[in-house]
C-alpha positions as CSV (number, residue, x, y, z in Angstrom):
1,M,-13.0,-3.4,4.0
2,R,-16.5,-2.6,2.9
3,Y,-17.4,0.1,0.4
4,R,-20.3,1.9,-1.2
5,F,-20.2,3.3,-4.7
6,I,-22.1,6.4,-5.7
7,D,-24.9,4.3,-7.2
8,G,-25.5,2.5,-3.9
9,Y,-23.6,-0.7,-4.8
10,E,-22.0,-2.1,-1.6
11,F,-19.1,-4.6,-1.7
12,E,-16.0,-5.9,0.1
13,A,-12.5,-5.6,-1.3
14,G,-9.0,-5.7,0.0
15,T,-7.0,-4.0,-2.7
16,A,-7.4,-1.2,-5.2
17,V,-7.6,-3.7,-8.1
18,E,-10.3,-5.6,-6.3
19,I,-12.3,-2.4,-5.6
20,C,-12.1,-1.2,-9.3
21,T,-12.9,-4.7,-10.6
22,A,-15.9,-5.1,-8.2
23,I,-17.4,-1.7,-9.4
24,W,-16.6,-2.5,-13.1
25,K,-18.2,-6.0,-12.9
26,S,-21.3,-4.6,-11.1
27,M,-22.2,-2.4,-14.0
28,K,-24.8,-4.1,-16.1
29,F,-24.1,-2.1,-19.3
30,S,-20.3,-1.8,-19.1
31,F,-18.9,-2.7,-22.5
32,R,-15.3,-2.2,-21.4
33,S,-13.0,-5.2,-22.2
34,N,-10.5,-4.5,-19.4
35,L,-9.9,-2.7,-16.2
36,Q,-7.9,0.2,-17.8
37,E,-10.7,0.9,-20.3
38,W,-13.2,0.9,-17.4
39,M,-11.0,3.3,-15.4
40,D,-10.7,5.7,-18.4
41,A,-14.4,5.7,-19.0
42,N,-15.2,6.1,-15.3
43,A,-12.8,9.0,-15.0
44,S,-14.4,10.6,-18.1
45,V,-18.0,10.3,-16.8
46,M,-17.4,10.9,-13.1
47,G,-14.6,13.4,-13.5
48,E,-16.6,15.6,-15.9
49,G,-19.7,15.4,-13.8
50,L,-17.9,16.5,-10.6
51,G,-15.5,18.9,-12.3
52,E,-12.5,17.0,-10.8
53,P,-10.1,14.8,-12.7
54,L,-9.7,11.2,-11.7
55,R,-6.3,9.7,-12.3
56,T,-6.2,6.4,-14.2
57,D,-2.5,5.6,-14.2
58,T,-3.0,3.0,-11.4
59,P,-6.0,1.5,-9.7
60,E,-4.6,2.8,-6.4
61,H,-4.7,6.4,-7.7
62,H,-8.1,5.9,-9.2
63,V,-9.5,4.6,-5.9
64,E,-7.8,7.4,-3.9
65,D,-9.4,10.0,-6.2
66,M,-12.9,8.4,-6.0
67,L,-12.7,8.4,-2.2
68,T,-11.6,12.0,-2.2
69,A,-14.4,13.0,-4.6
70,G,-17.0,11.1,-2.6
71,I,-17.8,8.8,-5.5
72,L,-16.7,5.9,-3.3
73,R,-17.0,5.7,0.5
74,E,-15.8,3.3,3.1
75,I,-18.6,1.9,5.2
């Protein structure tokens, strides 16, 4: 499937891990050393900005919450 992140980045991915990894790797100034650290940081920034918590226990939950919040959209 094809997706668009809130910053306009468009990409294709088939799994939640691929979605999260694509977004993480697209960020020029991401100093996170692994996917879990990126999800935690993304949840903190995006969740606080929207006033909605983003789960970080699994990539599947993180993607589900980003889709619900409108941070990520299927295109």
